[in-house]
C-alpha positions, 0 to 999 in steps of 0.5 A, a space after each residue: 613817849 607812847 602807850 596802846 590800851 586793850 579792854 576785853 569783856 566777856 558777859 559785861 565783866 572785864 576780862 582783859 583792861 591793859 596798858 603798855 607805855 613806854 618812852 624812848 628819849 636820845 636827847 642827851 647826845 645833844 644836851 650837856 649832863 644828861 644820859 645819852 640814852 632813856 628807855 622805859 616799857 610798862 605794861 599794867 593790867 587792871 590798873 595794876 603795874 605787872 612789868 617795868 622795864 628801864 634801861 640807861 645808856 651814856 658815854 663820854 670820850 676824850 682823845 684816845 680814852 672811852 668811858 661809859 655805863 649802862 643801866 637797868 633796873 627792873 619791877 615784876 608786880 610792883 616789886 624792884 627786881 634789880 636795879 644796877 649800873 655797869 660802868 666801864 673805860 678804856 685808854 690806849 693813850 699810851 701816857 702810862 700804858 699801852 692800854 688800860 681797861 677797868 670795869 665796875 
């Protein structure tokens, strides 16, 4: 987690009162039942959220099969613009077919 603030005053008036904060968590690769990766960033000005972005990534592998997902959320001026997840699998274990893949 981290943040950076900036305050600019001109003639004793606040022109910019901004904050950029973010987080990055990779601990899910070691802890069971957690998303492998989480990252987020928020940009605020005059205590109002201007931009927020959050991303998740998760994956698993068993034998010759792989599965995973990616998520992305985006808010602009505190209004949700996007909240989506893409997931997919690939299996080349040869049990039914040489290669099987899917994406949702």
